[in-house]
C-alpha positions in Angstrom: -129.9 65.0 -82.4 -130.9 68.6 -81.8 -127.4 70.0 -81.7 -126.1 68.7 -85.1 -125.1 71.1 -87.9 -126.8 69.2 -90.6 -129.6 66.8 -91.3 -128.4 64.3 -93.9 -130.6 62.0 -96.1 -129.0 58.9 -97.5 -130.6 56.9 -100.3 -128.8 53.6 -100.2 -130.2 52.4 -103.5 -129.9 49.2 -105.5 -128.6 51.0 -108.6 -127.1 54.1 -107.0 -126.8 56.0 -103.7 -127.3 59.7 -103.1 -126.7 62.0 -100.2 -128.8 65.2 -99.6 -128.4 67.5 -96.7 -129.6 70.8 -95.2 -128.2 73.0 -92.5 -130.3 72.8 -89.3 -129.8 76.5 -88.5 -131.1 77.8 -91.9 -134.2 79.9 -92.0 -135.0 79.0 -95.5 -137.8 76.9 -96.8 -136.9 73.2 -96.9 -136.8 73.0 -100.7 -134.3 75.9 -101.0 -132.0 74.6 -98.3 -131.7 71.0 -99.6 -128.4 70.3 -101.3 -126.9 67.2 -103.1 -123.4 66.1 -102.1 -121.0 65.8 -105.0 -119.4 62.3 -104.3 -115.8 61.9 -105.4 -115.2 58.4 -106.9 -112.9 56.7 -109.3 -114.2 57.1 -112.9 -111.1 55.7 -114.6 -107.8 54.3 -113.3 -106.0 57.1 -111.6 -108.9 59.5 -112.2 -111.2 60.7 -109.5 -114.2 63.0 -110.2 -117.2 64.1 -108.2 -120.7 62.9 -109.3 -124.1 63.5 -107.8 -124.8 59.7 -107.9 -122.6 56.9 -106.5 -123.4 53.8 -108.5 -124.0 51.0 -106.0 -121.4 48.7 -107.5 -118.4 47.2 -105.8 -115.4 46.0 -107.8 -113.0 43.6 -106.1 -110.0 43.4 -108.4 -107.8 40.4 -108.8 -104.0 40.5 -108.6 -103.7 41.4 -112.3 -106.8 43.6 -112.9 -106.0 47.1 -111.8 -102.9 48.4 -109.9 -103.8 49.7 -106.4 -102.6 53.2 -107.3 -105.2 53.4 -110.0 -108.0 53.0 -107.5 -106.8 55.2 -104.7 -109.1 58.0 -103.4 -108.1 61.3 -101.8 -108.9 59.9 -98.3 -107.7 56.3 -98.9 -104.4 55.1 -100.2 -105.3 51.4 -100.1 -106.7 51.0 -103.6 -107.8 47.4 -102.8 -111.4 47.9 -104.2 -113.5 50.4 -106.1 -117.0 51.7 -105.5 -119.0 53.7 -108.0 -118.7 54.6 -111.6 -115.5 52.8 -112.5 -116.6 49.7 -110.5 -119.7 49.5 -112.6 -117.9 50.0 -115.9 -115.0 47.6 -115.2 -117.2 45.1 -113.4 -119.4 44.8 -116.5 -116.3 43.4 -118.3 -115.3 41.1 -115.4 -118.6 40.2 -113.8 -117.2 37.6 -111.5 -115.4 40.4 -109.6 -118.5 42.7 -109.4 -120.9 43.0 -106.5 -124.2 44.3 -107.7 -127.7 44.4 -106.2 -126.4 44.1 -102.7 -129.5 45.7 -101.4 -131.6 43.0 -102.9 -129.4 40.4 -101.3 -129.8 42.2 -98.0 -133.4 41.3 -97.8 -133.1 37.7 -99.1 -134.0 35.5 -96.2 -132.8 32.3 -98.0 -129.1 33.0 -97.5 -126.8 34.0 -94.7 -126.6 37.7 -95.3 -123.7 38.2 -93.0 -121.5 35.6 -94.8 -119.1 36.4 -97.7 -121.3 35.2 -100.6 -120.9 38.1 -103.1 -120.2 38.1 -106.0 -122.6 35.2 -106.1 -121.1 33.3 -109.1 -117.5 34.1 -108.4 -115.0 31.3 -108.2 -114.4 29.7 -104.8 -110.9 31.3 -104.4 -112.1 34.8 -105.4 -112.4 37.6 -102.8 -116.0 37.9 -101.5 -118.0 40.0 -99.1 -121.3 39.7 -97.4 -124.4 41.8 -98.4 -124.1 43.6 -95.0 -120.4 44.3 -95.7 -121.0 45.5 -99.2 -123.7 47.9 -97.9 -121.3 49.0 -95.2 -118.6 49.7 -97.8 -121.0 51.9 -99.8 -121.9 53.8 -96.7 -118.2 54.1 -95.7 -117.5 55.6 -99.1 -120.3 58.1 -98.6 -119.0 58.9 -95.1 -115.5 59.5 -96.3 -116.7 61.6 -99.3 -118.8 63.8 -97.0 -115.9 64.3 -94.6 -113.6 65.1 -97.5 -116.0 67.6 -99.2 -118.0 69.1 -96.3 -116.0 68.5 -93.1 -112.3 68.6 -94.2 -111.5 71.5 -91.9 -114.5 71.2 -89.5 -114.3 68.1 -87.2 -117.7 68.9 -85.8 -119.2 68.6 -89.3 -118.1 65.0 -89.8 -120.9 62.7 -91.0 -120.5 60.6 -87.9 -121.8 63.5 -85.8 -124.8 64.5 -87.9 -128.5 63.6 -87.8 -128.8 60.9 -90.5 -132.0 59.7 -92.2 -131.3 56.4 -94.0 -134.0 55.2 -96.4 -135.2 51.6 -96.9 -138.0 50.1 -99.0 -141.4 50.1 -97.2 -141.5 46.4 -97.9 -138.3 45.7 -95.8 -139.2 43.4 -92.9 -137.8 43.7 -89.4 -134.7 41.6 -90.2 -133.8 43.5 -93.3 -134.2 46.8 -91.4 -131.9 45.5 -88.6 -129.3 44.4 -91.1 -129.4 47.9 -92.7 -128.8 49.4 -89.3 -125.9 46.9 -88.7 -124.3 48.0 -92.0 -124.6 51.7 -90.9 -123.0 50.8 -87.6 -120.1 49.1 -89.4 -119.6 52.3 -91.3 -119.4 54.3 -88.1 -122.8 55.9 -88.4 -124.5 55.8 -85.0 -127.0 58.6 -85.1 -129.5 57.4 -87.6 -133.2 56.9 -88.2 -134.7 54.7 -90.9 -137.3 56.2 -93.3 -139.3 54.3 -95.9 -138.5 55.3 -99.4 -142.2 56.0 -100.6 -142.6 58.3 -97.6 -139.3 60.0 -98.5 -140.6 60.7 -102.1 -143.7 62.3 -100.6 -141.6 64.5 -98.4 -139.5 65.5 -101.4 -142.7 66.5 -103.2 -144.0 68.4 -100.2 -140.7 70.3 -99.9 -140.8 71.2 -103.6 -144.4 72.6 -103.6 -144.4 74.0 -100.1 -147.7 75.1 -98.6 -149.2 74.9 -102.1 -149.8 71.1 -101.5 -153.0 72.1 -99.7 -154.3 73.7 -102.9 -153.7 70.4 -104.8 -155.1 67.9 -102.3 -158.2 67.9 -100.2 -159.7 65.8 -97.5 -160.5 62.3 -98.8 -157.9 62.3 -101.5 -155.7 59.2 -101.7 -152.2 59.3 -103.1 -150.8 56.2 -104.6 -147.0 56.2 -104.4 -145.6 54.0 -107.1 -141.9 53.4 -106.5 -140.1 51.1 -109.0 -136.4 51.2 -108.5 -133.4 49.0 -109.4 -134.4 46.1 -107.2 -137.9 46.4 -105.9 -141.4 47.6 -106.6 -142.9 49.4 -103.7 -146.5 50.6 -103.5 -147.9 52.7 -100.7 -151.2 54.7 -100.1 -151.2 58.0 -98.3 -154.5 59.5 -97.3 -155.4 63.2 -96.9 -157.3 63.6 -93.6 -158.5 66.4 -91.4 -156.9 66.7 -87.9 -157.9 69.6 -85.6 -159.4 71.5 -88.5 -156.3 71.3 -90.7 -155.2 69.0 -93.6 -152.9 66.2 -92.6 -151.4 63.1 -94.3 -151.6 59.6 -93.0 -150.0 56.5 -94.5 -152.8 54.0 -95.1 -151.1 50.9 -96.6 -147.9 49.4 -97.8 -147.3 46.5 -100.2 -145.6 43.2 -99.8 -141.9 42.8 -100.7 -141.7 42.5 -104.5 -138.3 41.8 -105.9 -139.0 43.3 -109.3 -137.4 46.3 -110.8 -134.7 47.6 -113.1 -132.5 44.5 -112.5 -135.2 42.3 -114.0 -135.6 44.6 -116.9 -131.9 44.6 -117.7 -132.0 40.8 -117.5 -135.0 40.7 -119.9 -133.2 43.0 -122.3 -130.1 40.7 -122.2 -132.3 37.7 -122.9 -133.8 39.5 -125.9 -130.4 40.4 -127.3 -129.1 36.9 -126.7 -132.0 35.4 -128.6 -131.2 37.8 -131.5 -127.6 36.7 -131.5 -128.6 33.1 -131.4 -130.8 33.6 -134.4 -127.7 34.9 -136.2 -125.7 31.8 -135.2 -123.8 33.3 -132.2 -123.9 31.6 -128.9 -122.9 33.1 -125.5 -121.8 31.2 -122.5 -122.8 32.1 -119.0 -119.9 34.4 -118.3 -120.5 36.3 -121.5 -124.3 36.5 -120.8 -123.6 38.1 -117.5 -121.4 40.7 -119.1 -124.2 41.3 -121.7 -126.6 41.8 -118.8 -124.5 44.7 -117.5 -124.0 46.1 -121.0 -127.8 46.2 -121.4 -128.1 48.1 -118.2 -125.9 50.9 -119.6 -127.6 50.8 -123.0 -131.1 51.1 -121.4 -130.1 54.2 -119.5 -128.6 55.8 -122.6 -131.7 55.2 -124.6 -134.1 56.4 -121.9 -132.0 59.5 -121.1 -131.5 60.5 -124.8 -134.8 60.3 -126.8 -132.9 61.1 -130.0 -131.0 57.8 -129.9 -132.4 55.0 -131.9 -129.9 52.3 -130.8 -126.9 51.7 -128.7 -124.0 49.4 -129.7 -123.1 46.5 -127.4 -119.9 44.5 -127.3 -119.0 41.4 -125.3 -115.5 40.0 -125.0 -114.9 36.7 -126.7 -114.0 33.5 -124.9 -111.7 31.7 -127.3 -112.0 29.8 -130.5 -114.3 27.1 -129.0 -117.1 29.6 -128.7 -116.3 33.0 -130.1 -112.9 34.0 -131.4 -113.3 37.8 -131.0 -115.5 40.4 -129.5 -119.2 40.0 -130.1 -120.8 43.1 -131.4 -124.5 43.8 -131.6 -127.0 46.6 -130.6 -130.0 47.3 -128.5 -132.6 49.3 -130.4 -135.3 51.6 -129.1 -138.0 49.4 -130.5 -136.6 46.4 -128.6 -136.3 48.4 -125.4 -139.9 49.8 -125.5 -141.4 46.4 -126.4 -139.6 44.6 -123.5 -140.4 47.3 -121.0 -144.0 48.1 -121.8 -145.3 44.7 -122.9 -143.2 42.6 -120.6 -143.3 44.7 -117.4 -146.2 47.2 -117.8 -148.8 45.2 -119.8 -152.4 46.5 -120.0 -154.6 44.4 -117.7 -157.9 44.5 -115.9 -158.3 45.8 -112.4 -159.1 42.2 -111.2 -155.7 40.9 -112.5 -153.5 39.1 -110.2 -149.8 38.0 -110.5 -149.5 34.8 -112.4 -148.4 31.7 -110.4 -146.2 29.3 -112.3 -145.1 25.8 -111.3 -141.6 25.9 -110.0 -138.8 23.4 -110.9 -138.1 21.3 -107.8 -134.3 21.8 -108.0 -133.1 25.3 -109.0 -130.0 27.4 -108.8 -129.7 29.5 -105.6 -129.8 33.2 -106.2 -132.1 36.2 -105.7 -135.8 35.1 -105.4 -137.1 37.3 -108.2 -140.8 37.5 -108.7 -142.1 34.9 -111.1 -144.5 37.3 -112.8 -142.7 40.4 -114.2 -146.0 42.3 -114.7 -145.8 45.4 -112.5 -149.3 46.3 -113.4 -150.7 43.0 -112.2 -148.9 43.4 -108.9 -150.3 46.9 -108.6 -153.8 45.6 -109.3 -153.5 43.0 -106.6 -152.2 45.6 -104.1 -155.1 48.0 -104.8 -157.7 45.2 -104.6 -156.2 43.9 -101.3 -156.3 47.3 -99.6 -159.1 49.2 -101.3 -161.4 46.4 -102.4 -162.6 45.6 -105.9 -162.9 48.4 -108.4 -166.5 49.6 -108.5 -167.1 48.8 -104.8 -168.0 51.4 -102.3 -164.4 51.6 -101.1 -162.0 54.4 -101.7 -160.0 54.9 -104.9 -156.6 56.6 -105.6 -157.0 60.1 -106.8 -153.4 61.0 -107.4 -150.2 59.2 -108.3 -146.7 60.1 -107.2 -144.0 58.2 -109.2 -140.6 57.5 -107.9 -137.6 55.3 -108.7 -135.3 55.2 -111.8 -137.7 52.9 -113.7 -140.4 55.6 -113.6 -138.2 58.3 -115.1 -139.2 57.8 -118.7 -142.4 59.4 -119.7 -143.5 56.4 -121.8 -143.5 54.2 -118.7 -145.4 56.7 -116.5 -147.9 57.3 -119.3 -148.5 53.6 -119.7 -149.1 53.2 -116.0 -151.5 56.2 -116.0 -153.4 54.8 -118.9 -153.8 51.5 -117.1 -155.0 53.2 -113.9 -157.4 55.3 -116.0 -158.9 52.1 -117.4 -159.5 50.9 -113.9 -161.0 54.1 -112.6 -162.6 55.7 -115.7 -165.0 58.0 -113.7 -162.1 59.8 -112.0 -158.7 58.8 -113.4 -155.8 59.4 -110.9 -153.8 62.5 -111.6 -150.0 62.5 -111.6 -148.3 64.7 -109.0 -145.3 66.1 -110.8 -142.2 65.1 -109.0 -138.5 66.1 -109.1 -135.7 64.0 -110.5 -136.5 60.5 -109.2 -132.8 59.8 -108.9 -132.5 62.5 -106.2 -136.0 62.6 -104.7 -135.6 59.9 -102.0 -132.4 61.4 -100.6 -133.9 64.9 -100.7 -137.1 63.7 -99.1 -135.1 62.0 -96.3 -133.3 65.3 -95.6 -136.6 67.2 -95.7 -138.0 64.7 -93.1 -135.0 65.6 -90.9 -136.2 69.2 -91.0 -139.8 68.1 -90.4 -138.7 66.3 -87.2 -137.4 69.7 -86.1 -140.8 71.3 -86.5 -140.3 72.6 -90.1 -143.0 71.1 -92.3 -145.9 68.7 -92.2 -145.3 65.1 -91.0 -146.9 62.0 -92.5 -148.5 59.9 -89.8 -147.0 56.5 -90.4 -145.4 54.3 -87.8 -145.0 50.5 -88.2 -145.6 49.5 -91.8 -147.0 46.2 -90.9 -148.4 44.4 -87.9 -145.9 42.0 -86.2 -146.8 38.8 -84.4 -144.9 36.2 -82.3 -145.8 32.5 -82.7 -147.5 31.0 -79.6 -147.8 27.2 -79.3 -151.3 26.1 -78.3 -151.8 24.3 -75.0 -153.5 21.1 -76.1 -152.8 17.4 -75.8 -150.6 15.8 -78.4 -152.4 14.0 -81.2 -150.6 11.5 -83.4 -149.9 12.9 -86.9 -151.2 16.3 -86.1 -148.7 19.1 -85.3 -149.5 21.4 -82.4 -151.2 24.5 -83.7 -149.3 27.8 -83.6 -151.3 30.9 -82.9 -150.2 34.4 -83.9 -150.0 36.9 -81.0 -149.9 40.6 -82.1 -147.0 42.4 -80.4 -146.8 45.5 -82.7 -150.0 46.8 -84.2 -150.0 48.5 -87.6 -149.1 52.2 -87.4 -147.4 52.0 -84.0 -145.3 55.2 -83.8 -141.5 55.0 -83.6 -140.3 55.1 -80.0 -143.4 53.4 -78.6 -143.4 50.5 -76.2 -146.3 48.0 -75.9 -146.7 45.8 -72.8 -148.9 42.7 -73.0 -149.8 41.9 -69.4 -153.4 40.9 -69.9 -152.3 37.2 -70.0 -149.3 35.2 -69.0 -147.3 33.1 -71.4 -144.9 30.2 -70.8 -141.2 30.7 -71.7 -139.0 27.7 -72.3 -135.6 28.2 -70.8 -132.5 26.0 -70.6 -133.1 24.0 -73.8 -133.4 24.8 -77.5 -136.6 26.5 -78.5 -137.9 28.2 -81.7 -139.4 31.7 -81.7 -141.3 32.5 -85.0 -141.7 36.1 -86.0 -144.6 36.9 -88.3 -146.0 40.0 -90.0 -149.0 41.2 -92.0 -149.6 44.2 -94.2 -153.4 43.6 -94.5 -154.5 43.0 -90.9 -154.4 46.6 -89.7 -156.9 46.5 -86.9 -155.4 43.8 -84.6 -154.5 45.5 -81.3 -151.4 44.4 -79.3 -152.3 41.2 -77.4 -154.8 40.0 -80.0 -154.4 36.2 -80.6 -155.2 35.0 -84.2 -155.9 31.3 -84.5 -156.6 31.0 -88.2 -154.0 33.2 -89.8 -153.0 31.3 -93.0 -152.9 33.6 -96.0 -153.0 36.9 -94.1 -149.9 36.6 -91.9 -146.5 35.5 -93.2 -143.5 34.2 -91.3 -140.6 36.7 -91.4 -138.0 34.9 -89.5 -137.5 32.2 -86.9 -135.0 32.2 -84.1 -133.7 29.0 -82.6 -131.8 29.6 -79.4 -131.4 28.6 -75.8 -132.5 31.1 -73.2 -130.5 30.7 -70.0 -132.3 30.1 -66.7 -131.2 31.5 -63.4 -129.5 28.1 -62.5 -129.0 24.7 -64.1 -132.0 23.3 -62.3 -134.3 25.4 -64.5 -133.2 23.6 -67.7 -136.2 22.7 -69.7 -138.5 24.7 -67.4 -141.4 26.8 -68.6 -141.5 30.1 -66.7 -144.4 32.5 -66.6 -143.7 35.7 -68.5 -145.4 38.7 -70.1 -144.3 40.3 -73.3 -142.9 43.8 -74.1 -142.4 45.1 -77.6 -140.6 48.3 -78.6 -140.7 49.9 -82.0 -137.5 52.0 -81.6 -136.8 55.5 -82.9 -134.5 54.0 -85.4 -137.4 52.0 -86.8 -136.4 48.4 -85.7 -138.3 46.0 -83.5 -137.2 44.8 -80.1 -139.1 42.0 -78.2 -138.6 41.2 -74.6 -139.9 38.4 -72.3 -140.3 39.7 -68.7 -140.6 37.3 -65.8 -144.0 37.6 -64.2 -142.4 36.6 -60.8 -139.3 38.9 -61.0 -139.4 41.8 -63.4 -135.7 42.2 -63.2 -135.3 39.0 -65.2 -135.7 39.8 -68.9 -134.9 37.9 -72.1 -134.4 39.8 -75.4 -135.6 38.0 -78.5 -133.0 39.3 -81.0 -134.1 37.6 -84.1 -131.3 35.8 -85.9 -129.6 37.7 -88.7 -127.9 34.5 -89.7 -130.4 32.3 -91.3 -130.7 28.7 -89.9 -128.1 29.4 -87.2 -128.4 29.7 -83.5 -128.5 33.2 -82.2 
């Protein structure tokens, strides 16, 4: 949107959300023009204060929890829910009414992400929302906060009318991205573009150093972006190249989706504290343990933000004489914190390490599919080996590291990771690129990217973060006991620029209409050279199924029921950053069927 007053970067994070912005008409350098929105939020019943961070927590009070007048905001007299600081604090005491980690649920393909399932362990009669609705409520709060602070007397400055850059993990697949866009639409935000978080952190660094980045990097350098946030670990590689005689940046690789981050670390701390209590004869039930989990989150942040603290007290409400008569009191010490974080999540390991694979119990509780191996360093080793080859080979090696995400704020964590990388690449250990506050960097980088799109700054050449494929059933006779092979047809090659359209007309495919049919969508982050139209027959291990849509595509008349019509395929990687797939009749190009992959798992689209 060339006529908007602002470019607005929104970091919709697992732990907190941030809004950064810059006037489009400013003549200043990007770094000087970037500002952080102070977000009004309830911090205590009846008390509203602005904060630079909006904790991504939603509290759904019961009839006797908090009077509505205690949760009212300047722009909303409803008071039926709370988002932000008070939601996090009160929800830690009543966890069955707290929605947390909504972003992680948004990318969980094993549940219906549009159904009211959160809080996950809430009683059946409790109020619930879907992951999409929770995300929309966070965005709605940000919208209303912006309109209250920035656009109170300027209707043309309302957030709905601005150029919005909304960030997502690089590992989000096509469905998770589309769900994110749906949440933004529900919040009334129509003019938006998706930007991957590791790219946003690079844009924030570029905005901070300005043209001096060319003095720090040279052609052939490879920047490892290590982004470990509240819910996910994202790894990306950005290469410094030469284009038309000048330095340029090109995204080389992204990692798989790794549901491993601050949430896992908080849970590990809670387990450590529970074990300490158990050794002292105190048992916690499930409700109390969940409360302890949230208490450990707060204690961790205090210890990491205040190096002088040696411990933080913890208290969990009792549950009656059968278990514990009164409040349970204990503490989280700095030694316990550092032991759990460093040895549990950032262990020293070799460059050939791979994530451990553990046997899974056949029947398990439903919930978020956290990684079985919590070792971030082992996941990083596997990522680098997959995209750069074994250490010591003739392949490239990372020369610099840019850290991002709340987990990477403490120096002891960054130092451990740098030491591990140095052990893998002793001849030229990767150098850290100093970054700004990781809590704000993604939002600032997104706003900076909005200025780059207007010609102010260097652009990272990126495009599609993975290659996308559609499953094609082989044309072969049926064989008893042998399923018909499914081939993978590349419809979006890796790196395809946003706004590009690919037409696959070299061959004709058969489209089943008038009866139920399944359309598998698949993706790969390692097959980067497959062009559009490439058919891969043996794809196990390199290409993973993302989603499958089961639907009935209508024919022109009832007589076409069960027919197979000749079509060619068209794929579009939209400006927003989502995938559209079309089947176009080879006989009449006015007949087109859009394959809108189901957002409701295991349901007909």
